[in-house]
N, C-alpha and C positions, 0 to 999 in steps of 0.2 A: 681344289682351291684354286683362285685367282691371283692377278696382279691388280693393285689399285694405283691408279698415277693421279697424282693430285697435283692441279695448280695454283700456288699460293701466289696469287697476281701482284698484292699490292703491300708487299713487307717491306719497307725501305729501309734497308741497312745501313746505309752511310746514312741517312738523314736522323735514324734511331741512335748510331753513334753520338752524332752532334748533338742531338737532344740530350743523351746521357752523361754527355759532358757540363750538362747547365744543372738538370734535375735527375733525380731518380727516376728509372721507369721499370715498372713492373717485370720482376721475374719470372720465367716462362718454364719452369723445371721440367715436363714432360719433352715440352718441344727441344729444350737444351740437352738431355739426355739423349732425343730420338738422332741430333744432329750430331752429337759427339758420338754414337756406335755406329754410324751410316759409312757407306761407301759414296765418295763424292766423284761425280762423271760431269763430264764438258756436256752441255748442251746449248741449244740455240737462246739467246737472251728473249727471243719475243715467243712468250708463253704459247700464244696459237701455232708459231710456227713449229714450237714442239708437238704441240698434240697433233699438228698435221704428218709430222714425220712418223709420229705412233701409228698414223691412219695410212702409211706408205706414201705421201703426197710433200713435195717438194715446190718451193718457189725460188724464183731468182733472186739474187742480193738485193738489198733495198727493201722497200714495203712490198708487204704481201697485197694480192689485189683485194681484201675487203669491201672496199667501197662498190668496186666493179660487181662482188659477188652479192652484193645487198641491192644493186640496183638492178641484177638481173631477176633476182628473187621477187622483186617490187614490181616485174613486168615490164620495167623499159627497156629500148632496145640499148645497145652497147655501140657506140659507134668508136671503132679501133684508133680514130685522132682525138677520142676526148678523153678526159680522165675524171673520174668519179673518187671523191672522198668522203670519208663519213664526217660528219659535222656535229660534234659531241659539245652539248652545253658545259659551261666551267663557269666556276667562281672565281675571280682574282681579287688579291689582297694588298693593297697598297702599304708598303714600310716605308720607313724612313730613308731608304736607299735603293731599294729593287723593289718590283712586284713579283707575287708569291701565288701559286696555286693555293687555294682552300684547302686544309688537311682533309676534309671529308671526302675529296676527290669529285668526279664529276657530277652536275645537278641531273638527277632524275626527271625527266619529264612525262607526263601522261600521253596518251596518243591524241586527246584533243589539244593540248597545249603545244603540242609540236607543229599540230596543223595550222594551230593560230599563229605561232610563230612564222613558220615558211610562207602563211599567206601575206601577212604582215611585210615582210621583207619583200617579195615580189610585187607589192604595191608601192613599195617606198623605194626601193632599187632601181636606178638608171640603168646599172649595169648589164650588157648583153655577154659579156665574156662567160659567165657564169650564172646557174641559177640553183636554186634551193629547193629539195624537194622534202615532203613528209611522207615516210613511209610507215607500215604497222609497226616498226622495229624499233626506228630510228631517223635521223635528218641525214639527209645527203645533200653534197654538192656537185654538181655535173659542170666541168669547165669544158670550154669547147675545143681547146687544144690538150695537145700531150705534152704534160708535166713532168718534168725530172726534178722530183723532191724524196727525203728521206723525213719521215715523218716519226712521231712519237706519241705511243698509246697513251692518253690521258689518264688513264686509271694507274699507270707507274708515275705520275708526277705529282701527286699530292703532296703539297708542303716545301716545293722545290721552285727556284725563282724561276720566271719567265726565261732570263737568259740562258738557263742549262737546258731549255728544253727548245729551243728555235729550230727549224727544220733546217737539211743542209740540202744540198745539189744547187744546179742550175739555176733553178725557177723557185728557189726560197724566197725570195724579194716578194715576189709574185702572193705567194701563200700567206706572207707576214702581211702585206698591204691590203689583204681581202679582211686578215683577221682584225686589224686595225680599224678598217671600215665599218665590220660588223659590231665591233667594240663601241664606235662611237654612235651608231645607229641605236645599238639596245641602251646606250647611256639615255637615249634622247625618247626613250619609249617605257615610260613611267607606269603606264596603266598593264603592261605584260605580267601576268601573274604567275607565279614559281613558287614550290617550297621554299629555295633559297636563290638568293639574288644572283642573277645570270649575267657574267660581265661578257662572256664572248663565246663563240662557237668555233672549236678546238678542230682544226681540219687534219684529217690524218688517213693511214688508210687507204694511199693512193698509187698503189701499184696497178700497172697497166699490162702483164704479161700474165698468162695463164699458169695455172697449177699444174704438174704433171708426175706421172707416175701410175704405179696400180694399187688402186685403195684398196684397204680392207682394214674396216673401221670396227676398233672395239666399242663396247657400249658407252655412250654419252651420258652422263648424268648430270650435265650442264645446261643450262639455258643461255647460250650465246649464240646471237644470231646469227653473226659471220659463220659460225662453223656448222651452224642448221644449214645454210645456204650454199656451204662448201659441200656438205654431205649431201644436198638436194644434187646439186649440178656433177658430182662426181660420186655417184653413188657405191659402186663397186659391192663388196660382199662385207656381211658383217661376220666378226670373229669373236668365238666365244671367249677366248684367253683376253682377259683385261676390260677395265672398267676407267673410265675417265671422269674427272670430278673437278671441282675449280672452288678454290675458297676464298672469299672477298674479304680481307680486314675490314677496308673502308665501309661496306656493307653491315658488318656486325659494328662498328663504331657508330654509324648512322642509326642505328635501332638503339641507340642508347646504352648498350651492353660495353663494360670495360674491357680492355684489351685482354686480360687472363681468362674471361669465357670464352675464349676460342680454344681451350686446353680441354674443357668440359664439354663443349657443342663438339668438336672435331679430332682432337687427340685422342681423347679417351676410349671412344668406340673404336678407332683404328687400332689402337695398341690391343686392346681386349681382341680384336678379329685376328690378330696376327697368328700364325700356325693354324687358325681355324678356317675363317671365311677368307683372309688373304695370305698367300705365301710370301708375300713381300709387298713393299709399301714405296713407290718412286715418287719424292716431294719437290717438285719444280720452284726452285727460290733463287731470286736474283741472278738468274741466267747459268745457275748449277742445280744437278738432280741429286738429291741426296738419296739412295738406295738403302733401305733399312729392310733387315729380316728378322727373324723370329729373335726373342730376348733373352737368348740364351748365352751371349758373350758379356763376360765378366764388367765388360767395359760400358753397359748399361748402367750398372749400378753406380759407377764411379762420379766422383762431384763434377758437373759441368759448369763451365764456363758461361756467363749470360750471352743470349741467344743474339744480341746483335753484335757481340766482338766475334762469334763463330763465323755469321754471316758476313761481316765486314770483311774477313780474310779472304773468302771465296767470290763476293759479289763483283759483276764486272761492269 
């Protein structure tokens, strides 16, 4: 038997608690029992940093060098005085008093749409301090200077206000200004076609320092471009102990599936495999890890509180 490590990347406990105070949310009985009988452990808030730590790799405080990893994977030369950011398309919604991220999370673009967007921006922008690139996996922005900023993964921002997600650090205003310029430019590009409205490009993953450690990778069952790039740059060795997976709630909802579908799609097979295929399951949610073992403990069968209340108690 092995260990299953799962990152549930976009289940916002604080937002769910706020929503539950206004309208009923669907209960998730299996998830609630799993959370109720688990051991809670500290973990990095960033789920990719957690996955990298499982693989024996660490990064300095602040942003991980995800943009740099993807830039290197795409064949770009990495100038140590430059900063690479991931430029993720997002959809913003204006409310009465604030601007919010769309509840469905980032906007997925085809490679052709990404290439078209980068080409249009290059043709329209007069800026010489930054450049937008299209790669097989994503959009990247290269700044000609080394930036001191701390950013947020847009997948964790669904439904939140723009003010709750602004970058920090000495150069945060530069990143905000470029984001605003992109938003204004996109507003003037009515011919750009996308499955959902693209309001701006969210700049993140701006770390400038290399990862370090002795890599020993568990099996990766998730298709994340930046982690794939990290494994290519820091190959190390493959270890048999452990499999890493990722569940995206936003992707589930974007497919038109109701939230309770996550139980039958993900949790039911996991519980069935405990004690047979999996010795234990480690579930990373909201900056904590819930360690779940075989369902022998009587706590497994006791009534559990709503999942959003349990997560809000431990969320960071």
